[in-house]
Steps between C-alpha positions, in 0.01 A plus 500: 500500500660826621349819357685633196485849655720377785747326268536806276543731799799298615660458157480874433589616849801729556532350849658182365820701467519659845854635542614302804853577613569126503332226298623154587553232238228279647246784460555533126292333234203411720205384288179557694277382212645150525411491869153641434428187297657276766292639788188507287547126446632390839367741765265226620808317627512758781162376624621140503825591676308706756280201581809283540663768716205525741472121523870460576499783754226347713632147453844612621347683796333174599827311452687750720255482791699241698843593372746759631520831316788573266707811565585593138618844608792516258288375209227750587755783510635410156150450355373833633816685394474367144137606474588839651771563239268388220220725628727804538628456144145471366380798704785724382450400136124556511517828693751630242259410221194634683654842569626529140158397364309746717732788417472423128120497526487806729390285795195360320377227738246376247779402263700341782200280584369420154798482261681162523823626345708367790475147353799555270867586546691498828187559709320225314778264601463589870121474485541153349743408779243619752233273354738203489615566859153432643569127461825475703357742758270219607815367667446753781254256653762225528670692780176559687401133487841348578568753776152426638394864501145632487358467148221754451239493223624832363841352426406213269190672359709801395768282343271291281272784388791725398663205324189408300401860428850594377520207259143551381540876446831501315355385168226765512731806481360610836592867529418538872776249566745792484377610843453151639853390412660829604332487844574132553869534415531801731325348801682169457833681489443633852328185624764248394779730617329500841479119502861457393625726781266340753603145408872583497485665845743766382314744720181521702229680306238711683137385482380814323680389182273199458200727554624738228546213254148374568381860456672509161326178401165637611564817295593283201164323513311830535677646196432176310127547560516864387687410181232246410223751570666765282556251216132402522398867474710551186354191334148605601559834324596312183870589522773251417642313799688178446336267750220252436168534681529159669857576603390832646229337711729226626778748574274726705356208699852371563638836617193574710535163674866582567399839640258335744743225603800730540282750686388227739861385544614855576218552751559171684879525510556871561187673626346278768802459725620166367878479466588506127672187376576577136392726215214390282448167333856361523465360847861417587593546864876520554534394861 
């Protein structure tokens, strides 16, 4: 069960009433405690769905071997544009909350990493949307398979591990998730905007943009490792930090593996003279 310290922190937090200039009707009345129970009971479903996803991906790749590729350019444009809009909305909401939180706490990074008060209110709603969105995001791979593009290990490995970790962590009041979600929303906002423009052929984008996006992703994984290390230090000193020991270990291993894989991708695609094809794990060429 979630620690009572975490539950009380959220219930008593002044950050549940952040004075946003606009609060939409669909953001009101969000009950995170109901979803805590749901994910605590059903997070294992993410493991099952991930296994189904990987099986279908490789089965469909085999099925497409002797078939012509599908174009799907218009569908890919719409898909990427929708995810870009969603990511920009999430990034703006979370950055607003993060800046307000840090100012209120005089830029205390320990509190920003260890207090899970972002679970409630408007920000809680967007964090919940983030966790839920990891399931439909698996649909990225459909375009790669049906368009017969190169499917790299980093792509499907990243998708399933983020999916499972997000669903598993939600019920544990994982405080470090503030940084993980904030970074993911921000990077995805730029990444999916890039893919939408590329797929639509509105304009020709220079190659350095894809390199910058991959650089952002690499930075995201480095910061993820640092956040886990800092949280470990606080817990080692006996201070309160709302993340379980097992979760902390798994999170660090996951982010470190991303750091290695994204670093290798960056090196191969941008530093050894090979012409870059696409940023990071979403391997969608738009030729």
